[in-house]
N, C-alpha and C positions, 0 to 999 in steps of 0.2 A: 747327435746320437752317441758320440764317443763319451761326452760328459755324463750322460744318463747311465751308460753302461759302467763307467768308472765309479759313479756314485753307488750304483747297485752292488758292484763288487766290494766296494769299501764297507758296505753295510752287512755283508755276509759274516756268519760266525767264523771264528778262527780255530784251527786245530794245529797242534805241534806234531812233528813226526820224528821218531828216533829209529835207529837201525843198529843191530848188533850181530856178532858172529858167535856161533857155538863151536868152539874148538875142543877137541879131545886128544888125549895121548893114546898110546897103544893099549893101555889098560882100561880105557874108557872113562878116565877121569876128565872133568871139565875144567878148562882154563878160566880162572876168574882174576879180575884186577881190583885193587883197592884204591878208590879215589881219595884224594886229600880234602875234598870240598863237601863231603857228606858222609853220614854213617853207613856202614854196610859195604858190601862188595858189589861188583857188577860184571856183566859180560863185556868184552871189548866192543866198543861202539860209541854212538853218540847221536847228535842232532843231524837231521837231514837238512842240508843247505838248499832248500827248495827255491828260495829267492834267486839262487844262482843256477837253477835248472838241474840240480843234482837229484838223482833218483835214490830211493832207499837202498838198493843194492850198491850203488856207487858210494853212498855215505858209509855203509858198513865196511866196505873195503878201505876207503880213505881213513876212516877213524881207526881201524885196526892197524893200518900202516903207521899212523901218527902215534897211537897209544903204546903199541908193543913192538914196533919196528919190523913187522912182517907184512909184506904185500902179497896176499894170498887170493887167488881167484876163488870166489865163494860158490858153493853148491846151491842146492835147492832151498827155496823158501820153506821154513818149517812152521812158523807161527806168525799170526798177526793179532795184536792185542789192543783193544780199546780201553784206555784208562782215563776215566774222568778225573778232574782235579778241583780242589776247593780254592786254592790260591793261584791257579794257572789254568789256561785252556786245556781241554782234553788232549791226550797224547795217543797217537797211533804208533805202536811199536812193532817193528819187523824183526824177526830172528831168522838168520840164514845159516845153513850148514857150512861151517868153516873147515870141516874134514878132520882127519887125524894128523896131528903134527908129528914129524919125525924127531928123533933125538937132536939132530943138527938144528932143526928149526927152533926147538925149545931152548937150546943153548944160545941161539942167536937173538932171543928176545931182549929188547932194550926198551925200558919204560920211558914214557914221556914224563919227565920229572916235574913239570909244571902242574900236572893233574893227578899223577898216580904215585902211590907210596910203595906198592909191592904187587906181586902176582903169585898165584899158586894153582896147583892142580887139585881138584876136590872130587872125591868119589860121589856118586849119585846120592847116597844116603845122607850126605852132609850139605847138599846144595841149599836146602831151605834154611839151614842154620847160618849160611853166609849171605845169601841173596834174600833180602827182606821183602815181605809182603807179596804183591803180585809179581814181582820180578822172579822170585823163587818158583812160584807156580808156573810162570811163563817158561822158564828154563826147563822145568820138569815136563811140561806139555810138549815142548820142542823135542826133548829127548825121546818121549813116547812116540811122537810122529815120525822121528827118524828110525826108531827101532821097529815100528809097525809098518813103515813104508806107506802110510796112509795119505801122504801129501800134507799140505799146510793145514794147520788147525786154526779155527777162528775162536778168539778168546775175548772175554770181557773181564777186566781186572784179574787176568791170569787164569780164569776158569772157562771151560767150554761154553760157547755162546748159546748152545741149544738147550 
């Protein structure tokens, strides 16, 4: 019976999972990081290590600590985005509220030099110019969910699923 179940599980579709944190400063600007391995900017975050039992929330916190050197307890889930891929399995991307960073926290940011080139604070109106495609739409939807207090928003390719 164990072999049959293992065979069944091995034949199921695969999905990747990513998790990020939406940090702001006192002026409401969003913290973005610039990866060295692809074009465009990103929210601090990365892959959920689900093979090791990691949850999306744990991944967002771990990745944030690794990428920018800040270990911050994350707030509410703001968005979940289903993003199909042509050259990879679909990704489910989670965005959590990272809160408002103090001036001291901003000064304490230390980039993970193996993956990141720089960081910056970006006003809302410039987000989609830095975050390409569905990532920009996802960040905007997360900001809207935060401002409206409506709870997490369900997205497909960065757009509302309904």
